[in-house]
N, C-alpha and C positions, 0 to 999 in steps of 0.2 A: 336401473333403479337408482334414483338419487339417494344420497346419504347425507344428512345434515342433522343438526340438533333436534328439530321438531320430529323428524322420522325416528331418531334414536329414542326420544321420549315415548313415542308410540310403541316401538319395539320393547322398551322397558316395561310398559304396561302389560304387554303380552307375556313377557318373561316373569313378571310378578305373580301371574295366575297360579302356576304350580307351587310357588313358595307359599302363597296365601292359603291355598287349599290344603297342602300337606301339613301346615301348622296345626290344623284342627284334627289331624289323624295321628299326631304324636301320641305316645302312651298317655293314659288317663291323667296322671298328675305330673307329667314332665313336659313342659312346665305346667303349673297350676292353671286351671281354666281362666282365672282372672287375667293371667299374663297372656294366654292365648287370645282372649277377647281383646285386650289392649293392643297387642301386636297386630292381630288380624285387622282391627279397625284402622290402625295406623297405615298398614299396607294398602288397604282399600282407599283410605283418604289420599295417600300419595298417588295412587293410580288415578283417582278422580281429579286431583290437581294437575297431573301431567296431561290429562285430557284437555283441560282448559288451556294450560300453558303451551302445549305443542301447537294448538291452533292459533293462539295469540302470536307466538314467535314466527310461525310460518307466514302469517299475514304481515306482521311488522317488518320482517326481514325479506319479504317477497320470495319466500322459499316454498310456496305452495306447489304441489305437483299432483298429477293424476294418481300416482301410486300412493301418496300421502292421503289424498281424498278417499281412496279405496280402503287403505289400512286403518285409518283412524276409527271409522264407525265399526269395523270388524273387531278391533281391539276393545272398544267400548262394550259391544254386545257380548263378547267372550267374558269380559270381567264381570259384567252384571249377571250373566247366566251362571257363571261359576259361583258367584256370591249367593244367588238365589237358591241354587241347588244345594249348596253347603248349608244355608239356613234351614232348608227343608230337612236335610240329613241330620242336623243337630237339634231338630224339633223346635225351631224358633219361627217358622213360617209355614203356612199351609201349602201343600203341594199344588192344589188346584189353582191357587193364586199365582204361584210361580209359573205354572204352565200357561196361564193366560198372558202374563207379562212376557215370557220368553217367546210364546207363539206369536204375539203381536210384533215383537222385534224381528222375527224371521219373516213374517208376512210383509211388513213395511219395507224391510231391506230388499225383498224380492220385488216389491212394487216399484221401489226406487230404481232398481237395476233395469227393470222392464221399461220404465219411463225414460231412463237415460238412453237406452237403445233406440227409443223413438225420438230422441232429441228433445224431450220434454221434461228433463230433470228439474227444472225450476218450478214446474207445476206442483211438485211434491217436496219442495225444500222445507226445512224444519220450520214449523209454525209455532206460535206462542203456546198453544195447547201442548205441543210436544215438549217444549222447554219446561212447562209446569210439571208434566209427567215425570221428566227426568229429575227435576229438583225433588219432588216427593219421593221418588224411587231412591235417590241417593241418601236423603235424610233417613228414610226407613232402613235401608241396608246398614248405614253407619250405626244407627241406634240399636238395631237388632244384633249387630256384631258386638257392640260394646256390652250390652245386656246388664250392666251394673249401674249403680247410681251415679249421676253427674251432679245433681243438686239435691239437697235433702227434700224429701217429699215428692220428688219428680220421678216417675217411673219411665225409664227409657224403654222398657218392654211395651208398656201401654202406648206411649207416644210413637214408638217404632211401628207397632201394629196398626195404629190409626193411620200413620203416614203410608204404610204399605197398602192398606185398603183404599186410601185416597189415590195412590199411584195406580192401583188396579182399575178404579173407575176412570181415571184419566187415560189409562192405557186403552180401554175400550172406546172412550169418546174420541181420542186422537186417532185411533185406527179407522173408525168410521169417517172421521173428518178427511183423512188422507185418501180413503177409498172413494169418498164422494167427489173429491177434487179430481181424482183420476178417472172417474166413471165415464166421462165423455170419450176418453181414449178407448175404453172397453167397447163402446158402440162402433167405433170406426176401425178397430183392428181385431 
C-alpha cells in the first residue's frame, strides 16, 4: 500500500467520520446546538475539500495508485452515508430519501466493481449527471448541517431540503443512466 499526501488526506476523511458523528451525540447543550451545527458543517466541508484536493494532488504529482482509486470513493460514500444517517437521526432529512441516496451509492459501487472485473470500468466512469448529483448532495448536506441563518431572509433549511430533493431525483436518474450504460454487459455475462 503506497503512502503519500493524497492517501493521507483520504484516510483523514475516514478518520473524521467518528469525530463528525460523535459531535452530535454530546450532551444536549454541551456545546450548544449552534456550535455543534457550525463545527459539524466545518468538519464535513473539510472532508469534502480533502476529497477534491487528494484527487488533484494525486494527478498533479503523479501519485495515483490502485489503492487510492479504491479508497477514495469508499471514503466519500462513508462520509456521505454517515452525514445522511445523522441528518435523519436529528430529524433534518427524511429517512426514505437517505435510503434512496445510500442505496444508489451501494448499487453503483457494486456495478463499478463488477465492470472493473470485466475490464470495462471506463464504461461506468463518473458522468456529468453524477457530478451534478454530488454537487446537489454536498450543498444539501452542508446547509442541513448548518441549519441556521446565513443571510437574512434566506432559510438554509428550505434551500437544504430543496437541494436534497434535487439530489434525490438526480440520484435516481444517474443510477438509471449508469445501469443503462452497463446493460450491454448484463446480456453477455
